[in-house]
N, C-alpha and C positions, 0 to 999 in steps of 0.2 A: 739928300742925306738920309731922309726917313726911309727911302727904299733901300739904301745901302745898309742901314741898321737892321731893317727887316730881314735882309738876306743873311746878315751876320748872325741874327738870332736863329734863323732857320738852320744855318750850318752848325751852330752850337747845339741846337736841339737834336740834330742828326749825329752829334758827336764826331764831326769832321775835324780831325787833327791835321798836322802838316803832312804826315805820310799819306793818309787817305785822300787828302786834298789833291795830290798829284796823281792819284789813281782814279779820279772821277771819270766816268764814261758819259756818253751823250744822253743815255736814258736817265741816269741819276741826276744830271744837270737839269734836264727838262722837267723832272718832277719838282725840283727845288726852286727853279726859276721858270715858271710857266709862260711868262710873257716873252714873245719872240725878240723884241728889241733889246731889252737888257740881257737876255740869254745869249744873243749873238755877240754882244760886246764882251760879256764875261768869257765865252769860249775862246775868242781871239786873244784876250789878255792872258788867259790861262796858257794858251799855246806859246805865246811869247815868253811868259814867265818860265815855263818848262825849258824853253830853249836857252834863256839867259842863265837859268840855274845850272844847266849841264855844261855851259860854256864858260861860266864865270871863272877867271883865272885864280880868284881867291880861294876857290874850292879845291885847287890842285888839279892834277891830271884826271879829268872826269872819266875818261875811258878806263884808265887804270883803276879808278874807284869802282866803276861798274863791274870791272872784271874781278876785283877783290871781293865785292859783294857776291858776285856769281859763284866764285870758287868756294866761298863760305857756304853758299846754298848747296853746291855739289856735295861738300863734305857732310852737310846735314842730311841730304838724301841718302848718302852712302851709309850713314850711321843709323838710319831708320830700319826697322825690321823689314825684311823682304816680304812683300805681299804674295809672292809665289813660292815661298819656301815650303818644303814638305813637312817640316817639323811642326808648323802651326795648323796644318790642314785639319787635324782632329778638332781643334778649337773652333775652326772657321765653319765647318760643316753644320748644317742646320738640323738640330734634333727636333723635327717637327712633331714626331710622335709624342714625346714627353710634353711638349708645349701645348699640344691640342687638348690634353686632359686638364689643363689649367685655365681654359677659356672662361671668361666671365661675361664680357661684352663682345660678342662674336665679331661684329663689323669693325670694331676698333682693335680688338685683340688679334684679329687675323693679320692686320698690318704689323702689329707688334711681333707676332710669330715670325714674320719674314725677316725682321731685323735682329732677332735674338743672336744669331750667329755672326752678326756684323758689328756688334757693339765694340768689340776690341779693335776692329778695323776702322771704325769711325774716328777713333783717336788718331790712328795713322793717317787716315784720309785728311783730317783737319790739319795735321802737321804738314802733310804733303801738299795740300791745297794752298796753305800759307806760303810755302816755298815757291810753288808755281806762280802764285799771284805776285810775289815779290820780283821774281825773275821776269815775268811778263811786263811788269811796270818798268823795270830797267830797260828791257828791249824796246819798249814803246818810246821811252825817252831817247834811247840811242837812235832809233829810226828817225825821230823828229829832228835830231841834231846833226844828221848827215849833211855835210856842206853841199850847197848847190854848185859851187865852183869846183874846179879840179877835175879829177878823173871821173867822168860821167859814167863810163862803163862799169867801174868798180862800184859807184853809188847805186846804180840800177841793180847790179848783181847782189849787193848787200840787202837792198830793200826787198828783193824777191826772196832771199834766204830767210829774212826775218818773217815775211808773210808765210812762208812754207812751214815755219815752226808750228803754226796753228793747226796744221793737218794732223789729225789723230785717227789712224786707221782702225776701224772696228771689226770685230769678228762677226760674221753673219751666220745665223742659224736658220736654215730654211725649213718651214713647216708645211708639209703636204698632207692632203687627205680629202676624201670625197665629202660631199654635202652631208651633214648630220653625223660625221664621224667624231666630232668633238674638238676640232682644231681651235676654234675661238674660245671654247670653255677652258682648254688647256692653257692657252696664252693668258687668259684672265686669271687662272689659278696661279700661274707662275709669278705674275706681277701683283697678285693679291687684290685685284679689282674685279668683282663679279660681273659688273655691267659695262666694262670698257668696249669689248667687241660683241655685237649682238649675235645671237645664235643664227646659224645659216639654214635652219630647217625651213623648207618651204619657200624661201625667198632669196636663196644664195645667188651671188654674182660670181662667176668664175673667171673674171677678166682682170680685176683690180689687184695689184700687189699692195699689201699693207705691211709697213715696217713699224715695229714697236720698239722704242728706245727710251732711255732716261732723259728727262729735261734737266739739264745741268745749269741752266741760265736763270730760271725763276721758278715760282711755285704754281704756274699755270698748267692746265691740261690743254695741250695744243695738237692741232692736226695741220700738217703742211700738205696741201693737195696740189699735185702736179698734173696739169692737163696735157693731152696730146696736142700737137700743133693743129691750128684751124685748117690748114691745107690738107693735113692727113685725114681729118674727119670728113672734109668735103670729098676727098677721093674715096673713102670708105662708104660714104653716103651714096655716092654715085653707083658703086658696086652693089650695095644692098638694094637700092631702088630698082636697078636693072634685074637683079636676081629675083626679087619678089614679083616684079612685073612679068617676067618670063615664066615664072612658075606658079602663078596665082591659081591655075587650074589643077595644080598637082599637090595641093595642100596635104592630102592624105597619102601621098606616094610612099611606098614602103622604103625606098632607098634614100630619098632626099628630104623626107619630112622633118628630120631632126635639124638639118641646116635651115630649113624653112622656118621652123618654130623659133630657132635661135635668132634669126634675122627679125622676125616679128617682135620677139621679146625686146630686142635692142631698140628698134624703132619706136615701139610703144612706150618704153620707159621714158624716153626723152620727149616724144611728140604726142603721146596719147593716140588718138585715132586721126589726128590731123595730117599725118604723113601720107595717108592714102590720096592718090590722084594729085599729088603735088610734085613739082620738079625739084631737083637738087638745089637750084638757086633759091627757090621759094623757102626750102627748109633751112637755108643758111641765114635767113632773116634774123637780125639781132633780137627780135621780140621773143624768140625761143630760148634765149640765153640770159634772160633776166635773172639776177641773183648770182650769176657767174660771169660778170663782165670781164674778169681777168682772163677768161678763155679767149676772148676776142682780141686781147692786147698781146701782140707777139713779144713785147719787151718784158711782160710780167709772166703770163702763162701759168700762174699758180695762185692759190688762195690760202690764206692762213686763218684758221679758226682758233680762238683763244678763250678759255673759260676757267673760272675758279673752281668749278665742280665737275666731276667726271660724268654725272648724269646729263648735263646740258651738252657736253661735247659728244657723248655717245648718241643722243637723240638727233643731233644735227648731222652727225657723220653718216647716218644710215643712207641718206639719199645719194651720197657720193660713192658708196661701196656695194649697194644692192638695190633691188626694186623695193621702194618704200610704199607699203600698202596704205599708209596714213597720209601720203602726199600724192598730189596729182602728177608730179613730175619727179623723176630721178635722173641724176647726172652721171651715173657710173659709166655709160658708154663713152664719155669724153675724158675719163680719168685714166691717167697713165700709172700713177703711184700715189699712195697716201702714207705719209710718215707721221705716226702718232707719238707724241712725247709726254711722258708721265713723270711727275716730280717724285722725289724721295724713293728712287729705285737704284740704290748703289750697285745692285747685282748686274745692271745693264749699263754701267758707265762706259764700258768698252765692248759691249755685246749688243747686237741688234737682232731681234726675232722678226722673221719675215714670213708672213702668211702668203703662200704662193698658190696660184692656180696650178692644176695638175699638168696641163699640156700646152703651155704657152697661149698664143692668141692669134686669131686671123688678122688682126691689125698689126701691121709691120712694126710700128713703133713699140707697142706693148710686147710683141713677140721678141724683138731684139733685146728689150730690157729684161724680159723673163730669162732669156738665155744668159745674159750678162750676170744677173743676180745669182742664178743657179750655179754658174761657174765659179762665183766668188764665195759660195757657202763653204765654210770649213766643216760644218756639221749639218746633217739633214735628218729631220724627224719625219717619219711616215706614220701618220695617225690613222688608226682603224679600230673598229669595235672588237672587243675581246672574243665575243661569241663566234666570230668567223674570221679571225685574224689571218690564219694560215691559208684560208680558201678564198679570201676576198680578192676577186680578180682585178677590180679597179685599183686597189692599193698597189698590187704588184705591177700593173700596167704603168702606173704613175712612176714607180721607181725605175722600171725599165726605160721609159721614155726620157727620164731625166739623167740616167746614169752616164750616158755618153758625154753630157755637158758637165756633170760632176766629176767624172773621171779624167779622161784624156784632156789635158789642158786646164782642168778645173782644180779646185783647191780642197775638195772634200776629203776628210780623213776619218770621219765617224758617221755611221748610219745608225740611228736609233729607231727601232720599230716599236712604236708606242701603242699598246693595246688599252683602249679606254673603257670606261664604265665597268671597272673590275668589281665595284660594289654591288653590281646587279647579277653577279655569278650565283646561280642557284645550286646549292649543295644537294647532292643526291647520294650516289655511292662514293663520290670523291669530295673532299673538303675544298673550300674556295682556294686555299693555298695550293693544293695539289692540282686544281684546274689551271691556276696561273702558271705553275711549273710546267705542266704538260703543254700549255699553249706556247710557251717559250721554246720548248723542244720542237714543236710542230713548225713554228715559224723558221727556226734555224735550218731544219731539214728542207723546207720549201725553198729557202734562200739558196741552198746548195744545188737545187735542181734548175736554177735560172741562169743559163749560160750568158744571156745578154748583160746580166748584172755581174756575174762572176768574172767575166773577162776584164772588168774594171776594178773590182773590189774582192778582197778575200774575206773569209769568215771572221778574221780578226777585227775587221772594221765594224762588224755588226754587234749591236747590243739590243736585247729585247727587254722592255719594261712594261709592267702593268700598272695602270693608274686609274684614279677616279677623281676628276676635277670637281664634280658635284659634292662628293664626300669631303674633299679638302676644303671647299668653300662653304660647306654646310654650317648652318647656325646651331645644329644639334651638338651637344657636349658629349663627344665620345672620342676615345683615342683611335688613331689610325693604325692599322695593321701593316707594318713595313713589308711583309711578304706579299701583300695584295695591292697596296697603294704605295708606289715607289716615286711619288713626286719629289720626295726629299732627295732622292738620288739625282734627279734632273736638276734640282736647285744647286746641289753640291757640284755637279758638272759645270753648270753655268758660272758658279762662283770661281772655280779653278780656271775656266776659260777667261773670265774677266780679269783674274789676278795675274795672268800671263803678260798683261800690258801695264806699263807705267808711263802715263802721259807726262808726269813730272820729270822722270828720269830722261825720257826722250827729248823733252823741251829743253831741260837744263843742259844736257849734253850738247845739243845743237847750238844753244846760245853760247856755251863755252867756246865752241869752235869759231863762231862768228866774231865774238869779242876778241879772240886770239888773233884772227885775221885782221881786224881793225887796228889792234895794237901794233901788229907787225907792219901794217901798211904805213903807220905813222913814223916808223923808224927809218932813219936815213943811213945808219952805219951798217954796212954789209960785210966789210973785211974780206971782200973777194969771194965769199962763200956762195953767193947767190947763183953764179954760173955753175959751180961745182954741184950744188944740191939739185939744181934744175936738170943737169945732165944725168945725175944718178937716178932721179925720179923718172925721167924720160926713158932711160935704159930699162928700168923695172917695168914701166908701162909697155914698152915694145915687147919685152919677154912675155908679159902676161897676155897681151893681145895675140901674140904668135901662138900661144897654147890654145886660145879661144878659136883662132882661125883653123888650126889643125883639127880640133874636135868637130868644128862646124863643117869642115870639108868632108870628114868621114861620115857625119850625119847626113849631109846632102846626098852623098853617094848611096848610102843605105836606103834613104827615103826614095830616091829615084829608082833604085832596083825594085823596091816593093811596089811602087806605083805603076811601073811598067808591067809588072805581073798582074796587078789589079786591073789595068786597062784591058789586057787580053781577056781576062775572065769576064769583065763587064761586056765586052763585045759578044762573047759567046752565050751570055746568060740574060741579056737585057730583054729579049723577046719572052723568055720563060717567066721573068719577073713580072712583066707587064700582063702576061696572060693570067698569072696567079691573082692579079688584082681584078681584072675584067671578068674572069671566069673562075671565081673562087669555088672551093670544094663545099659540097653540102655536108650536113652532119653524118650522112651515111657513107661519105667518102667519094660519092659520085660528083662529077663536074656539073655545075649549074649551067643553064642554057645560055647565059650571057645576055639575056634580055635586059635592056636598060643600061648597057655599058656606056652609051653616050652620056647618060645622066651622071654616071659615076665620074667620067672624065670631066664633065662640066663642073661638077662640085669640086673636084680636085684642082682644076684650073682656077676657079674662083677663090679657093682657099689656100693658094700658094703651094699646091701639091698635096694637101691634106684632105682626106675623105673620111667622114664619120658615118658608119652604117646605122641602120635603124636600131640595131642591138647595142649601139654605143661603142663598137669596136673602131679604133682609130687606125687608119691605113695611111702611111706617109709615103706616097708614091716616089717623090724625089729621093728620099732617103733609101728606099728599097732599091732604086735604080743605081744609086751610088754606093750601095753596101759593099760591093766587091772592092772598090777603091778604099773605103774606110777600113774594112776588115784587113786588107793587105798591109795597112800601115799601122794598125792599132798597137801591135806588140812593140815595134820599134819606137813608136811615139811614147809609150809608157816608159821605156828605158831612158829615153832622152829627156822627158819631162815628168819625172815621178811625182806622185802626190805627197810623198814623204818630204816634208820641209827640211829635214836634216840632210838629205842627199843633195838637193839642188839640181837644176837643169844642166845638161851637157856634162854629165858625170862629175858634177861639183867643181868644174874648172872655174866658172865665174865666181861662185861663192868662196872659193879658196884664194882668190886673187888678193894680193896685198902689196902696198907700196913700200912696206918695210919702214914706216915712219917711226915706230917704237924703237927699233934697233938704231936708227939714225940719231934719235934723241938720246938714247943711252950712251952711245959712243962719245957724245959731247963735242963732236967736230963742227956742228952746225948751230951753235948757241944763238947766233944772231938771226937765224930764221926758224928758231924753235916754235915760235907762235904760229907761223904758217904751217908747220908740220903738225901741230895740234889740230888745226882746222882740217887738214887733209885726212888725219886719222879719224875724226868724227864723220867726215863725209864718206869715206870708203866703207865704214862700218854700216852705213845706211844703204841697203841694196836697191833703193829706188833711185839712187843717183848714178848717172853714167860715169864711166871711169875717165873723166877728162879734166879733173880738178887740179892737176899739176900746173895748169896754165894760170892758176891764181897767183903764183909767184911772180910772173911777169906782170899781171894785172896790178898787184899790190905794190910792185916796185915803182 
């Protein structure tokens, strides 16, 4: 009894009322009931109580009640001001120039600056989050109350649909740039945390993908570290060991030394000097992986770091993202991706910033992930220093290498060329503002001379901005010049990108459809309309699929014609392409002797067709050999799969598909299956769902 009274007191202290009692999650219960025995009993009784509460006949039709609550929530959402409306954009945009002049306590005020433009939205967020929480609570109770008996297929279908409601797709913003260009500083400035990502000067690692997003679950600074598979590392280790062993005498070779140095760097980061004269099996000994036992566990494969302060997270994160000079061992060669979550960043609720390597990776797992992430980026930032923005070869090479993944089949719609360190512009004959303006002009002109980029993106996609992260995060009290430092424009862009999403509206809409289907499934009076409406839907489905088949047939024929032409061109040009790699032209235009072509081929074979010269030039042999094929299909591919989301693939045939459920509901002929039609309407609106949901009528029957 004493323990029960203790728990009652704890619940009262935490202000747990009846509504919040049913919303308790496992973490909250564990905090209030730390002992495992009582906690297990409590959780089981709470589960049964929830079940009893939703099934109690005295409460009336529980599903109808849930649906009524849900429909009220829908109306509330619809009554809320739109977070993506254009009329409020002026209020929403961050006037960081004015705010910077009012700073008093820089480290605290900086965070306040970032939230100035968000205050009006916080009220909307809190209202929206309350609605979302209520509807999630309803759907949790509905999921638990689904009967074990009866239609098993329908139950499994509904359980999956409820789980799928939690999926909230985020916009990806890919950030590229060479070491020292200011990528990390820019990301730090965007989120208002000067020390989150360490500077890459002198110790950069170009392999690890780092995602930065908002922590919406708690107030911790977190890093979710995903490792490559142990088998993948063993395979890479074997390749590295053989390469280093075969080329030990060629450490200073002009053609292969960069690959050799990269291999040395990777092995030394993890093993120090112990990798020398040891076999692959020896180097897989668990003693080398102390501190990252998760890497050895195939079921886990990831490590979670959680800290209350950003300083602790940042210092611990270094060894997983780059060579840590203060530590004997760094783990970045084993890391596939790091996801950093920062609290109190509403700007990134639906946006993720991704710090990306410029050219993928020799490791297949990381390279595949790089291609996947680049293809999913709706916006790409190319970061380079302002003093040589237009002439920086590496920045343009990065954009050219990534453009084929961003363009054809990718999702990129915006390219921002960001010129950093604008505060260091030295005024001479021109003012700093004039220098920034001229730099923008130069970059745009250079963009127009790059055919590899232009074949995927027009000049309309490009925007050039000048920024100074250091000045933005500076503790000096001075106003920002918006003509020189345009970080406020990046913040406004991210805010608009974030506002295009409404997790609440998507969740509530999906929940509405599921609850409608459940209610429809419980009805038994069909008045003979079930067959009629199913026939009508199947007819519309067949008509829609026929249109898809027709356009796909035409596309197939067009692709086949292009590829046949590309094959013939490849046959006649492959020797010439190979010769250009093995016998490249010297600076004076003459052909090189070709000495060492065996070494070039060895490097290319080892690195999956990629060869990096001493000068740092990347040659992709496989891509060059296949260029006739890809070039032949590029134009037709862009027409079929445009980057413009408003157009849709296959000339919009799929996106324009409709079952006509709204018309059927308006006609009033199918009142007894109106709930199922509501569900179908919400499903077809979601492009991630296949067009097969008319079968739910027979399922729910």
